[in-house]
DRENDO-1510 file (C-alpha; in Angstrom, 1 decimal, always signed):
<recs>
REC; n; res; u; v; w
REC; 1; MET; -37.3; +19.1; +17.5 .
REC; 2; PRO; -35.3; +16.7; +15.4 .
REC; 3; LYS; -35.4; +16.8; +12.0 .
REC; 4; THR; -37.3; +13.8; +10.2 .
REC; 5; PHE; -35.6; +12.2; +7.1 .
REC; 6; THR; -37.6; +14.0; +4.7 .
REC; 7; ASP; -36.1; +17.4; +5.9 .
REC; 8; PHE; -32.6; +15.8; +4.8 .
REC; 9; PHE; -33.3; +14.4; +1.2 .
REC; 10; ASP; -30.7; +16.1; -0.6 .
REC; 11; VAL; -29.4; +14.5; -3.7 .
REC; 12; ARG; -25.8; +14.7; -4.4 .
REC; 13; THR; -24.0; +13.6; -7.9 .
REC; 14; ARG; -21.9; +11.0; -8.0 .
REC; 15; GLN; -18.4; +13.2; -8.4 .
REC; 16; GLU; -19.7; +14.9; -5.1 .
REC; 17; VAL; -20.1; +11.6; -3.1 .
REC; 18; GLU; -16.4; +10.7; -4.4 .
REC; 19; THR; -15.0; +14.0; -3.3 .
REC; 20; ILE; -16.7; +13.8; +0.4 .
REC; 21; LEU; -15.4; +10.4; +0.8 .
REC; 22; GLU; -12.1; +11.4; +0.2 .
REC; 23; THR; -12.2; +13.1; +3.1 .
REC; 24; SER; -14.1; +11.2; +5.2 .
REC; 25; CYS; -13.0; +7.6; +5.2 .
REC; 26; PRO; -11.0; +6.2; +8.5 .
REC; 27; SER; -7.1; +5.8; +8.0 .
REC; 28; MET; -6.2; +2.1; +9.2 .
REC; 29; LYS; -3.5; +1.3; +11.0 .
REC; 30; GLY; -0.3; -0.5; +9.8 .
REC; 31; GLU; +0.9; -4.2; +10.5 .
REC; 32; SER; +3.4; -6.5; +9.7 .
REC; 33; LEU; +3.0; -9.4; +7.5 .
REC; 34; PRO; +5.0; -12.2; +6.2 .
REC; 35; LEU; +5.9; -11.6; +2.7 .
REC; 36; ALA; +3.9; -14.9; +1.7 .
REC; 37; GLU; +0.9; -13.2; +3.3 .
REC; 38; ALA; +0.9; -9.7; +1.8 .
REC; 39; LEU; -0.6; -10.7; -2.0 .
REC; 40; TYR; -2.7; -7.7; -2.9 .
REC; 41; ARG; -2.3; -5.8; +0.5 .
REC; 42; VAL; -1.8; -2.0; +0.5 .
REC; 43; ALA; +2.0; -0.8; +1.4 .
REC; 44; ALA; +1.5; +1.1; +4.8 .
REC; 45; GLU; +4.9; +2.7; +4.3 .
REC; 46; THR; +7.5; +3.6; +1.6 .
REC; 47; ILE; +10.1; +0.8; +1.5 .
REC; 48; LEU; +13.9; +1.5; -0.1 .
REC; 49; SER; +16.0; -1.0; -0.9 .
REC; 50; PRO; +18.7; -2.3; +1.6 .
REC; 51; GLU; +21.1; -3.4; -1.2 .
REC; 52; ALA; +21.9; -3.3; -5.1 .
REC; 53; LEU; +20.0; -6.0; -7.5 .
REC; 54; PRO; +22.0; -7.9; -8.6 .
REC; 55; PRO; +24.9; -7.7; -5.9 .
REC; 56; PHE; +27.3; -8.9; -8.7 .
REC; 57; SER; +27.3; -8.5; -12.6 .
REC; 58; ARG; +26.1; -11.8; -14.2 .
REC; 59; SER; +25.7; -13.6; -17.3 .
REC; 60; THR; +22.3; -13.8; -19.0 .
REC; 61; VAL; +23.1; -16.5; -21.8 .
REC; 62; ASP; +25.5; -19.6; -21.6 .
REC; 63; GLY; +28.4; -19.0; -23.5 .
REC; 64; TYR; +32.2; -17.4; -22.4 .
REC; 65; ALA; +33.1; -14.4; -20.5 .
REC; 66; VAL; +35.4; -12.0; -22.4 .
REC; 67; HIS; +36.7; -8.7; -22.6 .
REC; 68; SER; +34.6; -7.3; -25.1 .
REC; 69; ASP; +38.1; -5.4; -26.7 .
REC; 70; ASP; +39.2; -8.8; -27.9 .
REC; 71; THR; +36.1; -9.5; -30.2 .
REC; 72; PHE; +35.6; -6.2; -32.3 .
REC; 73; ALA; +37.6; -7.3; -35.2 .
REC; 74; ALA; +35.9; -10.9; -35.0 .
REC; 75; SER; +33.4; -12.0; -37.7 .
REC; 76; GLU; +32.1; -15.1; -40.0 .
REC; 77; GLY; +35.2; -14.5; -42.2 .
REC; 78; PHE; +37.5; -13.3; -39.8 .
REC; 79; SER; +37.4; -14.7; -36.4 .
REC; 80; ALA; +38.9; -14.4; -32.9 .
REC; 81; LEU; +40.6; -16.8; -31.4 .
REC; 82; LEU; +41.0; -16.6; -27.7 .
REC; 83; THR; +42.4; -18.9; -24.5 .
REC; 84; LEU; +40.2; -20.8; -22.5 .
REC; 85; ALA; +41.2; -19.8; -18.8 .
REC; 86; GLY; +38.8; -22.0; -17.1 .
REC; 87; LYS; +35.1; -22.5; -16.0 .
REC; 88; ILE; +32.8; -20.6; -13.9 .
REC; 89; PRO; +30.4; -23.1; -11.5 .
REC; 90; MET; +27.1; -21.9; -10.8 .
REC; 91; GLY; +27.0; -20.2; -7.7 .
REC; 92; THR; +30.7; -19.4; -6.9 .
REC; 93; VAL; +32.7; -16.6; -7.5 .
REC; 94; THR; +36.3; -17.2; -9.3 .
REC; 95; GLU; +39.1; -15.7; -7.6 .
REC; 96; LYS; +40.9; -15.7; -10.9 .
REC; 97; SER; +40.9; -12.3; -13.1 .
REC; 98; LEU; +40.5; -12.7; -17.2 .
REC; 99; ASN; +43.6; -11.6; -18.7 .
REC; 100; ARG; +43.3; -10.1; -22.1 .
REC; 101; GLY; +43.0; -12.9; -24.9 .
REC; 102; GLU; +41.4; -15.0; -22.3 .
REC; 103; VAL; +37.7; -16.4; -22.0 .
REC; 104; MET; +36.1; -18.3; -19.4 .
REC; 105; ALA; +33.1; -20.9; -19.5 .
REC; 106; ILE; +30.1; -19.7; -18.0 .
REC; 107; SER; +26.1; -20.4; -17.4 .
REC; 108; THR; +23.3; -18.1; -17.5 .
REC; 109; GLY; +23.1; -16.5; -14.1 .
REC; 110; GLY; +26.9; -17.0; -13.4 .
REC; 111; VAL; +28.9; -14.3; -11.9 .
REC; 112; LEU; +31.3; -12.5; -14.1 .
REC; 113; PRO; +35.1; -12.7; -13.4 .
REC; 114; GLU; +37.0; -9.7; -12.5 .
REC; 115; GLY; +38.2; -8.1; -15.7 .
REC; 116; ALA; +35.2; -9.6; -17.8 .
REC; 117; ASP; +32.8; -7.0; -19.4 .
REC; 118; ALA; +30.9; -9.2; -21.6 .
REC; 119; VAL; +29.6; -12.9; -22.7 .
REC; 120; VAL; +29.6; -14.4; -26.1 .
REC; 121; MET; +26.6; -16.5; -26.6 .
REC; 122; VAL; +27.9; -20.3; -26.9 .
REC; 123; GLU; +26.2; -20.3; -30.4 .
REC; 124; HIS; +28.4; -17.8; -31.7 .
REC; 125; THR; +31.7; -19.9; -30.8 .
REC; 126; ALA; +33.3; -23.0; -31.5 .
REC; 127; ASP; +35.9; -25.0; -29.5 .
REC; 128; ARG; +38.9; -25.5; -31.5 .
REC; 129; GLY; +40.9; -27.8; -28.9 .
REC; 130; GLU; +43.4; -27.2; -27.1 .
REC; 131; ASN; +42.0; -24.7; -24.6 .
REC; 132; LEU; +41.4; -22.4; -27.7 .
REC; 133; ILE; +38.1; -21.0; -28.2 .
REC; 134; GLU; +36.9; -19.5; -31.7 .
REC; 135; ILE; +34.4; -16.5; -31.8 .
REC; 136; PHE; +32.8; -15.5; -34.8 .
REC; 137; ARG; +30.9; -12.1; -33.7 .
REC; 138; PRO; +31.9; -8.9; -32.0 .
REC; 139; LEU; +30.5; -7.9; -28.7 .
REC; 140; SER; +30.0; -4.4; -27.1 .
REC; 141; PRO; +30.7; -3.9; -23.4 .
REC; 142; LEU; +28.0; -5.1; -21.0 .
REC; 143; GLU; +26.2; -7.3; -24.2 .
REC; 144; ASN; +24.8; -10.2; -22.4 .
REC; 145; VAL; +25.4; -9.0; -18.8 .
REC; 146; VAL; +23.5; -7.8; -16.2 .
REC; 147; ALA; +25.4; -5.3; -14.3 .
REC; 148; ALA; +25.9; -5.3; -10.6 .
REC; 149; GLY; +23.2; -2.9; -9.5 .
REC; 150; GLU; +21.6; -2.3; -13.0 .
REC; 151; ASP; +18.5; -3.8; -11.6 .
REC; 152; VAL; +18.1; -2.1; -8.3 .
REC; 153; GLN; +20.4; +0.5; -6.7 .
REC; 154; LYS; +20.7; +0.6; -3.0 .
REC; 155; GLY; +18.3; +3.3; -1.5 .
REC; 156; ASP; +15.8; +3.2; -4.4 .
REC; 157; GLN; +12.5; +3.2; -3.7 .
REC; 158; ILE; +10.8; -0.4; -4.3 .
REC; 159; LEU; +7.5; +0.0; -2.8 .
REC; 160; ARG; +5.8; +3.5; -2.3 .
REC; 161; LYS; +3.2; +3.6; +0.5 .
REC; 162; GLY; -0.2; +3.3; -1.0 .
REC; 163; GLN; +1.0; +0.6; -3.4 .
REC; 164; GLU; -0.9; -3.0; -3.9 .
REC; 165; ILE; +1.5; -5.5; -3.5 .
REC; 166; ARG; +1.1; -7.8; -6.6 .
REC; 167; PRO; +2.9; -11.0; -7.3 .
REC; 168; GLN; +6.0; -9.2; -8.9 .
REC; 169; GLU; +6.4; -7.0; -6.2 .
REC; 170; MET; +6.7; -9.9; -4.1 .
REC; 171; GLY; +9.5; -11.4; -6.4 .
REC; 172; LEU; +11.5; -8.1; -5.9 .
REC; 173; LEU; +11.0; -7.8; -2.3 .
REC; 174; ALA; +12.3; -11.6; -2.1 .
REC; 175; ALA; +15.2; -10.9; -4.3 .
REC; 176; LEU; +16.4; -8.2; -1.8 .
REC; 177; GLY; +15.7; -10.4; +1.1 .
REC; 178; ILE; +12.7; -8.4; +2.6 .
REC; 179; THR; +10.5; -11.1; +4.0 .
REC; 180; ARG; +8.2; -9.1; +6.2 .
REC; 181; VAL; +6.3; -6.0; +4.8 .
REC; 182; PRO; +4.3; -3.1; +6.6 .
REC; 183; VAL; +0.6; -2.9; +5.0 .
REC; 184; ALA; -2.6; -1.2; +6.0 .
REC; 185; ALA; -4.7; -3.4; +8.2 .
REC; 186; LYS; -7.7; -4.4; +6.5 .
REC; 187; PRO; -11.0; -2.5; +7.2 .
REC; 188; VAL; -13.6; -4.3; +9.0 .
REC; 189; VAL; -16.9; -3.7; +7.2 .
REC; 190; GLY; -20.2; -4.2; +8.8 .
REC; 191; ILE; -23.2; -5.5; +6.9 .
REC; 192; ILE; -26.7; -5.2; +8.6 .
REC; 193; SER; -29.7; -6.4; +6.8 .
REC; 194; THR; -33.3; -4.8; +7.8 .
REC; 195; GLY; -36.9; -5.4; +6.8 .
REC; 196; ASN; -39.5; -7.5; +8.1 .
REC; 197; GLU; -39.9; -9.2; +4.6 .
REC; 198; ILE; -35.9; -10.4; +5.0 .
REC; 199; VAL; -35.1; -14.0; +6.0 .
REC; 200; SER; -32.2; -16.1; +6.3 .
REC; 201; PRO; -30.7; -18.2; +3.2 .
REC; 202; GLU; -30.9; -21.0; +5.4 .
REC; 203; THR; -34.9; -21.2; +5.5 .
REC; 204; SER; -37.6; -21.8; +3.2 .
REC; 205; PRO; -39.5; -18.1; +3.0 .
REC; 206; PRO; -43.2; -18.2; +3.5 .
REC; 207; PRO; -45.4; -15.9; +1.0 .
REC; 208; GLY; -44.3; -12.2; +1.2 .
REC; 209; GLN; -40.8; -12.8; +2.3 .
REC; 210; VAL; -37.5; -13.5; +0.5 .
REC; 211; ARG; -34.0; -14.8; +1.4 .
REC; 212; ASP; -31.3; -12.2; +2.3 .
REC; 213; VAL; -29.3; -11.4; -0.7 .
REC; 214; ASN; -27.3; -8.4; +0.0 .
REC; 215; ARG; -25.7; -10.2; +3.0 .
REC; 216; TYR; -23.7; -12.3; +0.4 .
REC; 217; THR; -23.2; -10.0; -2.5 .
REC; 218; LEU; -21.8; -7.2; +0.1 .
REC; 219; ASN; -19.7; -9.9; +1.6 .
REC; 220; GLY; -18.1; -10.7; -1.8 .
REC; 221; LEU; -17.7; -7.1; -2.8 .
REC; 222; ILE; -16.1; -6.2; +0.2 .
REC; 223; GLN; -13.3; -8.7; +0.2 .
REC; 224; LYS; -12.8; -8.1; -3.4 .
REC; 225; ALA; -12.2; -4.4; -2.5 .
REC; 226; GLY; -9.8; -5.2; +0.3 .
REC; 227; GLY; -11.8; -5.4; +3.0 .
REC; 228; THR; -12.8; -7.8; +5.8 .
REC; 229; PRO; -16.9; -8.1; +6.2 .
REC; 230; ARG; -18.4; -9.0; +9.4 .
REC; 231; PHE; -22.3; -10.0; +9.3 .
REC; 232; ILE; -23.8; -8.1; +12.4 .
REC; 233; GLY; -27.3; -9.4; +12.2 .
REC; 234; LEU; -30.8; -9.7; +10.0 .
REC; 235; ILE; -32.8; -6.9; +11.7 .
REC; 236; PRO; -36.9; -6.6; +11.5 .
REC; 237; ASP; -38.3; -3.1; +11.2 .
REC; 238; ASN; -37.9; -2.1; +14.6 .
REC; 239; GLU; -36.6; +0.9; +15.8 .
REC; 240; THR; -35.2; -0.7; +19.3 .
REC; 241; ALA; -33.5; -3.6; +17.4 .
REC; 242; LEU; -32.0; -1.8; +14.7 .
REC; 243; LYS; -30.5; +0.9; +17.4 .
REC; 244; GLN; -28.9; -2.1; +19.3 .
REC; 245; ALA; -27.5; -3.6; +15.8 .
REC; 246; CYS; -25.9; -0.4; +15.0 .
REC; 247; GLU; -24.4; +0.0; +18.4 .
REC; 248; ASP; -23.0; -3.7; +17.7 .
REC; 249; GLY; -21.7; -2.4; +14.3 .
REC; 250; LEU; -20.4; +0.4; +15.3 .
REC; 251; VAL; -18.1; -0.7; +17.9 .
REC; 252; GLN; -17.0; -3.9; +15.9 .
REC; 253; SER; -16.5; -2.2; +12.4 .
REC; 254; ASP; -14.4; +0.6; +10.5 .
REC; 255; ILE; -17.4; +0.9; +7.8 .
REC; 256; LEU; -21.0; -0.1; +8.6 .
REC; 257; LEU; -23.3; -0.8; +5.9 .
REC; 258; LEU; -27.0; -1.2; +6.5 .
REC; 259; SER; -28.9; -3.0; +3.4 .
REC; 260; GLY; -32.6; -1.5; +3.5 .
REC; 261; GLY; -34.4; +1.1; +5.1 .
REC; 262; SER; -32.8; +4.2; +2.9 .
REC; 263; SER; -35.5; +5.5; +1.3 .
REC; 264; VAL; -38.3; +8.1; +2.2 .
REC; 265; GLY; -41.2; +5.9; +3.7 .
REC; 266; VAL; -42.9; +5.1; +6.6 .
REC; 267; ARG; -41.1; +2.1; +7.8 .
REC; 268; ASP; -37.6; +3.3; +6.7 .
REC; 269; LEU; -36.1; +3.9; +10.2 .
REC; 270; THR; -32.2; +4.0; +9.1 .
REC; 271; LEU; -31.9; +7.4; +9.4 .
REC; 272; GLN; -34.1; +7.9; +12.1 .
REC; 273; VAL; -32.1; +5.6; +14.2 .
REC; 274; LEU; -28.3; +7.1; +13.4 .
REC; 275; GLN; -29.6; +10.5; +14.3 .
REC; 276; THR; -29.8; +9.3; +18.0 .
REC; 277; PHE; -26.5; +8.5; +18.0 .
REC; 278; SER; -23.6; +11.2; +19.7 .
REC; 279; GLY; -21.3; +12.3; +17.2 .
REC; 280; PHE; -23.7; +12.0; +14.1 .
REC; 281; SER; -23.4; +13.8; +10.8 .
REC; 282; LEU; -25.2; +13.2; +7.6 .
REC; 283; LEU; -22.8; +13.6; +4.9 .
REC; 284; VAL; -25.4; +12.5; +2.2 .
REC; 285; HIS; -29.1; +11.5; +1.5 .
REC; 286; GLY; -29.5; +10.9; -2.1 .
REC; 287; VAL; -27.3; +10.6; -5.2 .
REC; 288; ALA; -28.4; +11.2; -8.6 .
REC; 289; VAL; -27.7; +7.7; -9.9 .
REC; 290; SER; -29.9; +5.1; -10.9 .
REC; 291; PRO; -30.0; +2.5; -9.4 .
REC; 292; GLY; -29.7; +3.6; -6.1 .
REC; 293; LYS; -31.1; +7.1; -5.7 .
REC; 294; PRO; -32.0; +6.6; -1.9 .
REC; 295; THR; -28.8; +6.2; -0.3 .
REC; 296; ILE; -27.2; +7.3; +3.0 .
REC; 297; LEU; -23.7; +8.4; +3.5 .
REC; 298; ALA; -23.0; +9.6; +7.5 .
REC; 299; LYS; -20.4; +9.4; +9.8 .
REC; 300; VAL; -21.0; +8.5; +13.5 .
REC; 301; GLY; -17.7; +9.6; +15.3 .
REC; 302; ASP; -15.1; +8.5; +13.2 .
REC; 303; LYS; -17.0; +5.7; +11.6 .
REC; 304; LEU; -18.3; +5.9; +8.2 .
REC; 305; VAL; -21.7; +4.5; +7.8 .
REC; 306; PHE; -23.7; +3.7; +4.3 .
REC; 307; GLY; -27.5; +3.4; +4.3 .
REC; 308; LEU; -27.8; +1.0; +1.2 .
REC; 309; PRO; -31.1; +0.6; -0.8 .
REC; 310; GLY; -32.5; -2.8; -0.3 .
REC; 311; HIS; -33.2; -4.1; -3.8 .
REC; 312; PRO; -30.3; -6.2; -4.7 .
REC; 313; ALA; -29.0; -4.6; -7.7 .
REC; 314; SER; -29.4; -1.2; -6.5 .
REC; 315; ALA; -27.4; -2.2; -3.2 .
REC; 316; TRP; -24.7; -3.8; -5.4 .
REC; 317; VAL; -24.4; -0.7; -8.1 .
REC; 318; ILE; -24.0; +1.6; -5.0 .
REC; 319; ALA; -21.8; -0.6; -3.4 .
REC; 320; HIS; -19.4; -1.2; -5.9 .
REC; 321; LEU; -19.5; +2.8; -6.8 .
REC; 322; PHE; -18.9; +3.9; -3.4 .
REC; 323; VAL; -18.4; +1.2; -0.8 .
REC; 324; SER; -15.0; -0.3; -2.8 .
REC; 325; ARG; -13.7; +3.3; -2.9 .
REC; 326; ALA; -14.2; +3.7; +0.4 .
REC; 327; ILE; -12.0; +0.4; +1.3 .
REC; 328; ARG; -9.6; +1.6; -1.0 .
REC; 329; ALA; -9.6; +5.2; +0.7 .
REC; 330; CYS; -9.4; +3.6; +4.1 .
REC; 331; LEU; -6.3; +1.5; +2.9 .
REC; 332; GLY; -4.6; +4.3; +1.3 .
REC; 333; PHE; -4.8; +3.1; -1.7 .
REC; 334; SER; -2.8; +5.2; -4.3 .
REC; 335; GLU; -3.2; +3.4; -7.8 .
REC; 336; GLY; -5.7; +5.6; -9.4 .
REC; 337; THR; -9.3; +5.5; -8.8 .
REC; 338; PHE; -11.1; +2.4; -8.3 .
REC; 339; PRO; -13.2; +1.3; -9.5 .
REC; 340; VAL; -11.4; +1.4; -12.9 .
REC; 341; TRP; -13.2; +2.9; -15.8 .
REC; 342; ASP; -13.0; +1.5; -19.5 .
REC; 343; HIS; -14.6; +2.1; -22.7 .
REC; 344; ALA; -16.6; +0.2; -25.4 .
REC; 345; THR; -19.1; +0.7; -28.1 .
REC; 346; VAL; -22.6; +0.2; -27.2 .
REC; 347; SER; -24.7; -2.1; -29.2 .
REC; 348; ARG; -28.3; -0.7; -28.9 .
REC; 349; ASN; -29.7; +2.5; -27.9 .
REC; 350; ILE; -30.3; +3.1; -23.9 .
REC; 351; PRO; -33.0; +5.6; -23.3 .
REC; 352; SER; -32.4; +7.7; -20.2 .
REC; 353; ALA; -33.7; +10.6; -18.2 .
REC; 354; GLN; -31.8; +14.1; -17.5 .
REC; 355; GLY; -30.5; +14.7; -14.0 .
REC; 356; ARG; -29.1; +11.2; -13.0 .
REC; 357; GLU; -26.4; +9.0; -14.1 .
REC; 358; ASP; -27.9; +5.5; -15.2 .
REC; 359; PHE; -25.9; +2.4; -14.6 .
REC; 360; ILE; -27.0; -0.3; -16.8 .
REC; 361; ARG; -26.3; -3.9; -16.3 .
REC; 362; ALA; -24.4; -5.3; -19.4 .
REC; 363; ARG; -22.2; -8.0; -21.3 .
REC; 364; PHE; -18.8; -6.4; -22.3 .
REC; 365; THR; -17.2; -8.6; -25.3 .
REC; 366; MET; -14.0; -8.0; -27.0 .
REC; 367; LYS; -13.5; -9.8; -30.5 .
REC; 368; GLY; -10.0; -8.7; -32.0 .
REC; 369; THR; -9.6; -5.0; -31.3 .
REC; 370; THR; -13.3; -4.8; -31.3 .
REC; 371; ARG; -15.0; -3.8; -28.0 .
REC; 372; THR; -18.8; -4.3; -27.7 .
REC; 373; VAL; -21.1; -3.7; -24.6 .
REC; 374; GLU; -24.4; -5.0; -24.9 .
REC; 375; PRO; -26.9; -3.7; -22.1 .
REC; 376; ILE; -29.4; -5.7; -20.3 .
REC; 377; PHE; -32.4; -4.0; -19.2 .
REC; 378; SER; -34.0; -5.2; -15.8 .
REC; 379; LYS; -35.7; -4.0; -13.2 .
REC; 380; SER; -33.4; -3.2; -9.8 .
REC; 381; GLY; -35.2; -6.3; -8.1 .
REC; 382; ILE; -34.0; -8.9; -10.8 .
REC; 383; ILE; -30.7; -10.6; -9.1 .
REC; 384; SER; -30.0; -12.7; -12.3 .
REC; 385; SER; -29.4; -9.4; -14.7 .
REC; 386; LEU; -26.2; -9.2; -12.2 .
REC; 387; VAL; -25.2; -12.8; -12.8 .
REC; 388; ALA; -25.5; -12.2; -16.4 .
REC; 389; ALA; -23.4; -8.9; -16.4 .
REC; 390; ASN; -19.8; -8.5; -16.3 .
REC; 391; ALA; -20.0; -4.4; -16.5 .
REC; 392; LEU; -21.9; -1.5; -16.1 .
REC; 393; ILE; -22.5; +1.1; -18.8 .
REC; 394; ARG; -22.4; +4.6; -17.5 .
REC; 395; VAL; -25.2; +6.9; -19.2 .
REC; 396; PRO; -23.8; +10.5; -18.5 .
REC; 397; LEU; -25.8; +13.0; -15.9 .
REC; 398; ASN; -27.6; +15.3; -18.0 .
REC; 399; ALA; -27.7; +13.0; -21.4 .
REC; 400; GLU; -31.2; +11.5; -22.6 .
REC; 401; GLY; -29.4; +8.1; -23.6 .
REC; 402; VAL; -27.1; +6.9; -25.8 .
REC; 403; TYR; -27.3; +5.4; -29.3 .
REC; 404; LYS; -26.0; +2.4; -30.9 .
REC; 405; GLY; -22.8; +2.6; -31.8 .
REC; 406; GLU; -21.5; +5.6; -29.4 .
REC; 407; GLU; -18.6; +4.7; -27.1 .
REC; 408; VAL; -19.5; +4.6; -23.5 .
REC; 409; ASP; -17.9; +4.5; -20.2 .
REC; 410; ILE; -18.2; +0.8; -18.4 .
REC; 411; LEU; -16.9; -0.6; -15.1 .
REC; 412; ALA; -16.3; -3.8; -15.1 .
REC; 413; ILE; -17.8; -6.2; -12.3 .
</recs>
């Protein structure tokens, strides 16, 4: 006789759920993308530099390429007088070597001639005519010069597997002529909204019914974390209909989210339906956080399934804490934890109960070096509190609350 969902209810801490996610998320295959399309994607392979950067020594200022030895004695009172041997046009390499006692005019980014090891800024020189340039200050070797290979050596690691590709990484890849990048494919995250009381946002709900909010909040959160959302359907509290939607979602998705139907109640069918699938294993049923305690985490084969609470704020908090993390784990993201923790001073007392971590919607502000967070006290079904908030305050598991003026952990949202 199969177990009922009440037999399964076993609350886990947030940290326990995070540990479970580390080993339970499906790994994504790699795909090759044009560099212009790789922004904020995650590298699927480690990339080594195919060449040195810069490939030649170049000037960082407008001025004159010199032998630094020729300037050692130069000063405002005792200048060096050197012969102008020519000018180096931008984008070209001169075949003429620089002899001792000579200079060549050069622009920012210009290629140093053979024999030169420094560049004097034009502001520290004077043209005395008859191809004579006076220099008023001494230079050290490689002053105002980026030497060949000083930026990147051939064979250097320039992108780690699991590293997010930001605009600056795109620039480095472009500088090295790398125009296609291997990245992890985005996990497809299916969304099923459940409940007889839920209707499509396009309709005008009759009394007792509400529009589907979670479909859109989850859609946005999935995209922000790096996944591809796919809406599977809006399903009533009907076991047959929900099973068919889950079958469709498991085929179409790498991660499946069911919004609603995860608590211990007469009409809550999520776990009841999931148990019927071959390869089902229950990982978590209940998390010691508020809001969002009645959360399910399961696997069906190699697919990860979340049963999220139905209240918009509860579903959103759980998705922010765990679904975002699961998406990043699927991508092989290696840049620390996600979401990212921060800290601030709380502006008022926050009551809490021991045995759970409370995540309080809040407004974070920073004035100078003062970092303050103002809690927004609201019921889990109040949607406007999410709009007013830009952070979540974490009240620790065994704390009875926090006091005004205490430093607290926060998550940006």
